[in-house]
N, C-alpha and C positions, 0 to 999 in steps of 0.2 A: 526326481529330475528337477533341475533348476528352471525357474521361469525364464523365458527369453529376454534378452536385453531389449528394452523398448526401441522402436524405430520412430523417429520424429514425424515422418510423413503420416503415420497412422493416427496422429493426433492433430493434424493440420498445422504442424510446426515445421520450421525450416532451419537449416544451419546458418543461414544468412540473417534472418530476422527474428528467430526464436519465437517468443510469444506474441510478437507483433504480427498482424495479418500479412501473408505473402502477397495478396492483392491489396494494394493501398486503399485506405478508407476513401469512400466516395465524398466528393465535395458537395454533391447535391443528388437527391433522388431523381432518377431519370423520368419517372412517370409524373406528368403534370397534375395528376390526381392528388399528389401530396404537396402541391405548392403552398397550401395553407400552413402546413407544418414548417416548411422551409421559410416562409415569410415571417412567422412568429420567431423562429430561431434567429433569423438574420436581424431582427429588430428587437431582440430580447432586452438589451440594455435600455433602449428608449422606452419600451413598454413598462419596465420596472421603475424607471425614474419618473414617468408620468402617472404611475399607479393605474395603468390601464390593463395590465397583463391579465388579471383575474377575470375582468369583464370580457375581454376578447376570447379567452380560453373557454369561458362559460357559454359563449355563443358558438363555439366551434362544433361542427358536426362530428359524429363518431365515424372516423374513416376506417375502412376495412384494410386488413393486411394482405388481402388477396393479390394486390398488385406488386408485392415484394417477391421477386423471382430468385435472385442470387443472394448468397450469404452476405456479400458486401452491402446489399440493400437492406437486409434485415439489421445488420449492425448499424448502418447509418440511421435508420428509423428509430432503433432503440436509443442511440445516443441523443438524437434530437428530443425524444420524449422525456428522457431522464433530465436533460437541462430544463425543459419546460416544467416538469413536475416539481423540481426543487425550487425553481423560481416562483412557481405558483404558491408553494407552501410558505416560503420565507420572505416574500417580497412585500408583504403588508405590514401594518402596525402590529398585528398579532399573527401568529402562524395559522395557516389554514389546516383544519383537522381532517379535511376530506379532499380527495382528488376527484374531479368530475369525470364522467364516463368518457368524454372526448380524449382524455389522457389515459385513464386507467385501463379501459377496455383494450385498446391496441397495445399498450405497454405490457400488460399481463400476457398477451398472446406472443409478443416478441420475446419476452423473458423466457417463456416456456420453450419457444423454438430454439433460442440460443443457449438454453440451459444455464441461465444466470438469474439473479434476483431482480425484481422490478424496482430498482432504486439506482441512484447515480453511483455506480461502482467504479473501481479503478479502470475497468475495461471501457466504460462509457466516457470517462473523463480523459483518459490517456491513450490506452491501446488503440482505440478506434476513433480518435479525435485529433489526428495530425495529418499534415501533408508536407512533402518536401518542397522547398522553394525551387530547386532545380532537380528535375526528375533523374538526371544522369549522375547525381551525387548521392552518397550514402546518407541515411538518416541518423547515423550515430554522431553526426556533426551538428552541434547546437545552432550554428549559423546557417544551416540548411533546413531548419524546421519552422513550421508555423502551425498554429492551432486552427481548427475548423469552427469551433464554438466556444464561447465563454459566457459567464454570467455578467461580467462587469465591462467587458470590452477593453480592459487594461492590459498593457504589455506585461505587467507583474503577474497576472493570472496565467497568461500564455506561457511565460517563462517557467512558472511553477509546474505546470503540466509537462512541458517539453523536457525539463530536466529528467523526468521519469522515462519519457520516450527515448531519449538519448541513451540512458543507462540500459534500458531494455535492448536497444539495438547494439550497443557496444558489447553487452554481455551475451548476446545470442550465440556466438561461436562456442561458448563454454558448455552449451548443452551437448553438442556432438563430441566435444573434447572429453568431457567426463563420462559419457557413455562408452567412449573408447577405453577410458581408464578402468571402468567396471569390467569390460570384456577382457582387458589385459590382466586384471587381477585374477579373473577366473582361470586364465592360462598361465598363472604364476610368472608373468612377464614383468619383473620389477623395473626393468629399464624403461618400458613404455609407460608404466604407471608414474614413474618419476618424471618423465618428460611431460606428461599431461598435467601433473601437479605444478610443475614449474610454470608452464603456460597459463594455468589457472591463476596462480598468484600474481603473475605479471598483469593479466587482464583485470584482476580485482583492483590493482592500483589505478588503472585507467578509470574504473567506475567511481572510485573515491575522488579522483580529480574532477570528474563531471559533477558529482554531488556538491562539492564545495564551491562550485560556481553559482549556487543558488543566490547568493547575496548580490551578484552582479546586476541583476535586473528585476529582482523581486524584493520590494521594500517590506520589512517586517510589520510596520504599522499598517500599510495598505493590506497586506495579507491578513493580518489578525482582525481588522475591523471591517474590511470590505469584501474580501474573498471567502474567508473561512466560514462565515455564517451560511452561505449558500451550499456548502458541502455537507452540512449537518444532515444526519439521518433522523429517524424517529424513535430510536431505542434510547432509553434512559433520558428522555427529554421532558420530563414532567416540569422541571424548573423553568424550561423555556416555553411552556404553554401547551405541550402535547403529552398529557399524562397517560393517554391510552395508545398513543401512536397516531397513525393516519388511516382513514377509511378509504379503501380503493373501491369506488362505486362501479358496479358492473351491471346494474339493472336487475339483479336476481332477487333483491330483497333479503338476501341472507349474508350480506357482506359483514366481515369482521374487521376490527382494527388490526393493523399490522405494525410491527416494530422492526425496523432495519437499521443497521449501521450505515453511516454515510460513506462517501467515497474516501478511500484510505489506501496509502501505499502498502498497508498490511495485506492487501489483496493481490500483491504482485507475486506471481508464480515463480519468478526468477529467483528471488531471495530465498523462498522456501526450497527451491531446487538446490541452492548452495548448501543449505544446512543438511538436506537429505544426503547428498552425495559425499559430504565430508563426515557424516555420522555424528553431527551435533544434535544434541537432544536438550530440550528446555523443560524446566519444571514450572509449576504454577508460580505466579508472581509472589515473591516474599519467601518462598520455600528454598531452603539451602540443602546442600548435599548431606546425607546422613552416612558418615563413614562406616557405621556398623552394618549398613545394608548394602555396601558396595564391595566388590571384589576388585581391587586395583582401580585403574582409571575407568574401565568399562562397566563396572558393576552398577546395576540399577538403572542403566540408561534405557532399558526397554519398558520401564514402568510408565504407564500413561496416566495423566491426571484425570480426575473425575470429569472435568469440563475441558475438552480438548480445544484449545485456541486454534491450533493449526487446522483441524477439521472444520471448525466454524468459519474460518476465513476462506476455506475452499468453496463454501457455499456461494460466495460472492464472485468466484472466478468462473469463466466460461467452462462448461462441462468437460470438454476435451482436455483443457489445461489441468483441471483437478484430477482427471483420470490418469494423466501422464505422471503427475506427482505421486499418486498412489502406486502406480506400477513401478516407478523408479525406486520407491521405498522398499519394494519387495526384492529388489536385486542389488541394492546398494551394499558394497562390500569393501570399499577403499579403506575405511578406517580399520576394519578387522585385518585386512591384508597388511597394512602398515604396522599394526601392533604385532602381528605374527612374524614380521621381518624387521624387528626393531634394531637388530644389529647392522642393518643396511643404513649407514649414516646418510648417504645421499637421499634415499627415500624418506627417511625420518625428517630431515631438514626441509625437504620440499613440501611435505605434508604440514609441518609446523609453520612454514612460510605462508601457506594458504590460510591457516587459522589466524595468523598475525595480520594478514591483509584484510580478512573479513572483519576482524576485531577493530581495525583502524577505520574501516568503512562505517561500522556502527558507532565508533567514537564521533565521527563527523556528523552522524545523524543526531546524536545527543546534543552536539553543539547547535545544530540547526533548530531542533525543537526548543532548546533553551532560548535561542535568539528570537525565534518567530512566535513562540507561545508563552514561555514563562515570563520573560521580561516585559512584553506588552501587557500581560495580565496583571503583573505587579504594579505597573504604572497606572492601570485603570483602577485597581483597588486603592492605591495611594491617593489618587485624586478623589475617589469616592469618600474615603475617610476624612480628607481635608474639608470636604463640602458637607459632611454629616449625612450623606445619603448613599445608597447603593443603587447604581443604575441597572436597568433591566436590559440585558443583551439577549434578544430572543433566541438566537441560534447558538449562543455560547453562555448560557446561564452561569453565573460566577461561583455559585456554591451548591454543594450537595446538601440537601436539607438533613439527611441522616448523619453523614460523616463530618459535616462542616469543613470539608476540604474543597479545594478549587475543582470546579467541574466545567465542562464545555460541550462540544458538539456531540460527543458520544459517551462520555463517562470514564475516561481513562486517567488513572494516576500514572502518567506515562514515563516520567524520568526514572523512578525506581524500576519500572518494567524494562526500559531500554538498557539501564545499567546492568541489570541481572542478565538479560539476553546477551549483552556484550561479554560479560564475565564468563558465561557458560560457553561462549564460542571458543575460549582458550582452554577449557578443561580437558579436551581430548589430546592436548599436545603431548608428543612422545618424549621430548627432552624437558627435563625439569627447569633448565635455564630459560626455556621458551616461556613457560608459564610465569616464571618470576618476572621476566622482561615485560610481558603484556600487562601484568598487574601494576608495574611501576611507571610505565611510559605515559599514561594518560595525562596526569597533571602537568608533566614537563612539556608535552606536546601542546596543550591548551595555553600554557603560559607563553609559549613561543609564538602563538598565533595572534598577530596584531588585530585581527577582527574579533577576538574573543575577549570581552571586557572582564573586569574583576567580578562584577555582579554575576555574569554568566558562568564564570569559573566556579564561583561559590555555589551556584545552583546545581552544577554537575557534581560537585563534591558532596553536597548535602543531600538528604533524602527529600527533595522537593516533590510535592505531589502536584502534578500538572496534567493538562489535557494534551492529547496527541494532535497530530495534524488532521484530525477527525477520526480518531480511534473509536473504540466502542465499549471498553470494559470499565466497570466500576471496581473499586477496591473490594467491595463486598462480594463481587462475583467469584472471587478466589479462583481466577483462571490465569493461565499463563501460556507460555509457548513462544514461538518464534516472533521476534520483532522485525519489522521491515524498516526500510529507509524512509 
């Protein structure tokens, strides 16, 4: 007997907002008991600039979570403490290797309650950190969004987070749409599956248009030097001054150092959902398809790498979101249905259009990573060589001591990783001409983009080893999987 098609409400999801909370994030905790947390968060930028943050937090009492009643309050408290924790770690001349009990004790309790890790995740930075400017307007409109908390107080940082919020909101209807496609495929209803796939491709174009607005109000230099350091986690950060990670003090005397990835769009459940419902499978970074082990297009696609990047990223998602993805993976059947009905040209073209649009979305992400990470990093290294010294960037150490490659907040050699994930997106295409088209279009599209310089184009064409927008994998990890935006 087939498992039932998941119902969004069972996971706290909605057709209107998807992975964003149906109850809007609170702008303030209602219980005055938590005013000290709110005061620190409201003055975070000033406390960082005046170097008072660590002293203030060290004097902060350990507040109980008993006053948090509704889920929205737990989410607000978690987001506040994640901002405080990362500012505490990265705001000084050297990173703090421990978190005081005033942060770690309630943060650990909140993370346990929300089924998420005690670090500044994508949920803390984006999903639970926004508000509409006008309550009667939808939050898929960038002009109707504002952030609740930032590290720097800059509009650039707010815009960076809000691009993701708008994408989540605009992409929300795709959850219900593709669950309908799964049910229709079970009923052998090719007409409904085709209709759903056409709607999916059209909506993906909207998401790409939102993503490419990143440059409008987020300056690459400001992002790289001012914002990105605060997003760093504690995994693979030895070169930045955290060889063992961070000690979360809880008063037990048995604390151990913890290592976590920093906040990353790789933790977005929405993009993983796209890959799952379209039947796109990703191999470890650097691994290519072995024709001898495959049977046609679908051969070998169920083989899982030893270290599963997808599963690792789900640890950073809220528990219900991760469970939803796991349950959808159990029933995903659209790719198999399309392959078994390959003579249905309308169905095949609709499916291939979805792959093309998702590939285009990933193309734009490569462009953004190059513009916001690769180019500023090269400029820093160029200045360093001209001065005869290498500067220390605490949250984005510039070299991996073992591989001598560029490193950063988490350890990702991201451009090859993203390129492979983009190429894998097109592999299930039904029509041969679709696969050829997606392979050839990238360079032409970038050359036609006035915002994409020759240096950035070369970075995309070459195997540039670069850090992600706070990814987490080193080349030595030999892991792979889905890339997100």
